[in-house]
N, C-alpha and C positions, 0 to 999 in steps of 0.2 A: 458350560465351560466358560471360564473367565478369559476375556481377551487381553491383549497387551497394551491397549490404548491407555495413555496416562493423560491426566488433566491437572491444571493447577489454577487455583483462584487466589487472588491476593487483594489486599486492602492497603492502599497507600494514603496516609493522612498527610497532606501538605501543609507546611508553614504557609500562612495566608499570603505573605509576600512572594512566595515561591510557587504558588498554585499554577499560574499560567505556564511558567517555565517547566515545571514537572509534568503537566499535562502533555505539552508539546514533546517532551523527551520520551514519555511513555508511548505516545503515538508512533514516534519514529522507531521505537524498539519493536512494536507490534509488526510495523511494516517490514522490517528487517527479518523478523522471525518467520513471517509467512514464506520467505524464500529460503529457509533453511531446511536441510533434509529432515523429513518426518514430521514437519509441522502441518497439521490438518487445519488449524485455525487459531487466530490470536486477536483478541479484542480489548479495547479500553473503553471503560464507561465512567461518566462523571455522575456522582450522586445528584439526584433531582433536588434534594433539600439542602445538601451540604456541598458547596462548590469546591471545597478544599479536599474532598474525598474522591479518590480514584479507585475503581475496581477493575482489575484486569482478569482475563480468563483465557487460558491456552489449552489446546488439545494437541497431543503428540502421539505418534503412531506407536512408539515404544518408550520404555524407561530410558534406554540407551540414547534416544533421540533427545529426550528432555534433558538428560545429564549433559549431552554435548552442547545443547543450547545454553544451559546455565554456566558452562565453562568458557563461553565466548568472551573475548577481551572486553567488549563493550558492556556485557553483563557484570563482569567481575569489577570493572572500574565503577559502575554505578553502585553496586552493593558496598564497595569500599568507601564510597563517598556519600552514601545515602543520607547521612545525618544532616548534610547541608540543605536537603530539601524537605525532610520529614519532621513533623511535629511530635510523632511517636513512632515506635518501632514498626517496621514493615511486617504485616501478618500475611503469611502464605500457607495455604493448605494444598497438599498434593493429593489428588483423588484418582481412583481407578474406576473406569466406566463399567456399569453393571447393565445387563439387558443387552438389547441388540446394537450392533455397530451401525451408526448413521452412514448413509451412502456418501461417497466422496463426490465432490463437485467435478463435473466433467470438464476436462481441460482439452483445448483444441489440439489436434495433431498438426494442423496447418497453421503456420503463423499468420497468414491472412485473415484467419477467423477472429484474431484478437481485435481486429478493426471494429467488428460488431459489438464485441464486449465493451470496447472503449466507448462506442456510441451509446450503448444501453446504460452504462454507468452515468454518463452525462445526462441522458434523458431522465434518469431517475433522481438526479441531483444528489447522488450518493458519493460523498467525498472519499469514504473508505474504499468503496469499490473502484473508484477512479484511481486512487493511489495504489490499489493492489495490482493493476495491470503493469505497473512500472517495477523495475528492479531496484534494489537499494543503490542509491547514489546516481540514479538515472538523471539525464539532463533533458530539459524541456525548453524549447527556444520560444520565447514569448514575443520577442521583436528581433528583427534581423541583427545578427551578431551578438545577441545576449541570451544566455541560457541560465536557467535556475535549477536547483535541485534540492532535495531534502525538505527541510521545514519552509524554506523560502518558496519552494514549488508548491507545497501544500497550501500555504497561505494565499499564493496567487490564484490557485484553483477556487478556494473559498470565496475570494472577492469576485472572481469571474462568474461563479454560479449565481451571485446576486443579481446579475444583469439578465438572468433568464435567457441565455443563449440557445439558439436552435441550431444544432449541428447536423450535417450529413456528410458522408464521406464514402468513396468507393476505391477499392484497390485496383489501380490501373495496371501495375506490373509488380511481380514479386520475384526475388532472387534468394536462394538459399544455398549456403555453403557450410556444411557441418552443423554446428550449433548456433550459427549466425544467419540472420535473415534481414533483407532490406525490402521495404514496401514502398512503392511510389503511389501516393495518395491524391486523388482528385477531390477536393473538399469544397464545401460552402458553409457559410455561417450567416445567420440573421440575429441581429440584436436590436429588437424594436426601440429600446430606450436610447440607443447610441447608433443611429444610422451610419455613422462614419465607419463603424466596425463591420458592417455588412459587406460581404464580398465572396469571392471564390479564389481558388489557387490550386497549385500542385506542390505538394510537399514530400519529404523523405523521412520514413520512420526506420529505425534500426532496432531489431529484437535479438535477445540471446536466450538460449535454453538455461534454465538454472539447474542446480544439483538434482532437482526432482523431475527433470525433463519437461518443465513447463516453460512456455514462451513468455517472456516478459520484455517490455520496451526498455531500451537503455538510452535511446535518443528519439525524441519527436521534434521534427522541424518542419513546420508548415510553409516555410519560406524557401526551401531548397530541395532539389530533386537530383536524380542522376543525370 
């Protein structure tokens, strides 16, 4: 029996002068997609031989979910203005999964469990996994009084990973009201190449449930707590 899962694979050939901008844009789209109803996965790849070629792959629970995604304002705006980025027409193929349905990634019921997912992603130096714990538009405080989000946040994490940081964190307190949670975090960081960054502290993280019932960070602030 055929299942309802839908997939889409696409090839975007960027104009050389627009490759970096297009890559960042597609990555931001993938991050937003993962928080939409019915999205099982969304990935962006850059061709190993041709840096101007980006290949994206998405999996959706149903055709309705995929159609809803394509109707999103940000997708419609990109499709309408795609010629500004592309050297040739965007090629997209919609697929239907055959064979067995892959198991879904287990999502924590307790928002406090997201702390370990955050640590695991940093330990793996996996930028996509790190960004996936955040909701679209989430704010991360990188110095007191200054928060970053979106592409700026991703760029900051990429640079931070180059320092090979060693993070540890424990949930000291947790408060849940409906679909919103606040975690008080006791953390420590060691950066061998920059001893001045090594230290400990108590921070406050705020999470919300998205439309799929998954907890995602909307604010991470290592400098402030309740």
